[in-house]
C-alpha positions in Angstrom: -99.3 -23.5 -65.5 -99.6 -21.2 -62.6 -96.6 -19.4 -61.4 -95.7 -17.2 -58.2 -94.1 -14.3 -58.4 -93.4 -11.5 -55.6 -95.4 -8.7 -55.8 -94.0 -5.2 -53.9 -96.2 -2.2 -53.3 -95.0 1.3 -51.6 -97.0 4.3 -51.2 -95.5 7.3 -52.6 -97.0 10.4 -51.8 -100.6 9.9 -53.6 -99.5 7.0 -55.6 -99.0 3.3 -54.9 -96.0 1.7 -56.5 -95.5 -1.9 -57.3 -93.2 -3.9 -59.1 -92.3 -7.9 -59.5 -89.3 -8.8 -57.2 -88.3 -11.9 -59.7 -88.7 -9.7 -63.2 -86.9 -6.5 -63.7 -89.2 -4.3 -65.9 -92.6 -5.2 -64.5 -93.8 -2.3 -62.8 -96.6 0.0 -62.6 -98.6 2.6 -60.3 -102.0 3.3 -59.1 -103.9 5.9 -57.4 -105.3 3.0 -54.8 -103.8 0.0 -53.6 -106.2 -2.1 -55.3 -105.6 0.0 -58.9 -102.2 -0.7 -58.6 -102.6 -4.5 -57.8 -104.9 -5.0 -61.0 -102.4 -3.1 -62.9 -99.2 -4.8 -62.1 -101.4 -8.1 -62.8 -101.8 -6.9 -66.4 -97.9 -5.6 -66.9 -97.1 -8.9 -65.6 -99.2 -10.9 -68.0 -98.1 -8.7 -70.8 -94.5 -9.1 -70.3 -95.0 -12.8 -70.1 -97.2 -13.1 -73.0 -94.5 -11.3 -75.0 -91.5 -13.2 -74.1 -93.3 -16.1 -75.0 -94.1 -14.7 -78.4 -90.5 -13.7 -78.7 -89.0 -17.2 -77.6 -91.3 -18.8 -80.2 -90.1 -16.6 -83.1 -86.5 -16.7 -82.0 -86.8 -20.5 -83.2 -83.4 -22.6 -83.6 -81.4 -19.3 -82.9 -82.3 -19.8 -78.8 -80.5 -22.2 -76.3 -82.9 -22.9 -73.4 -82.1 -24.4 -70.2 -82.6 -24.7 -66.4 -80.6 -22.2 -65.0 -80.4 -21.9 -60.7 -78.6 -19.7 -58.2 -78.1 -20.1 -54.1 -78.4 -16.9 -51.9 
């Protein structure tokens, strides 16, 4: 399943900063915009994988349900 997120990039001095708008904690940097984009994809992938592993190991102790908000 492919999911889509919003990547935000900002040049800060000699570095490019990047983060994912919808997922707190997924952020990175790179010396070039290309490097920041590659690093951000990797960071999102690693966080996504870690969350899936955590959810599987939590077993019956978790409650999973859809949630939505209005903005």
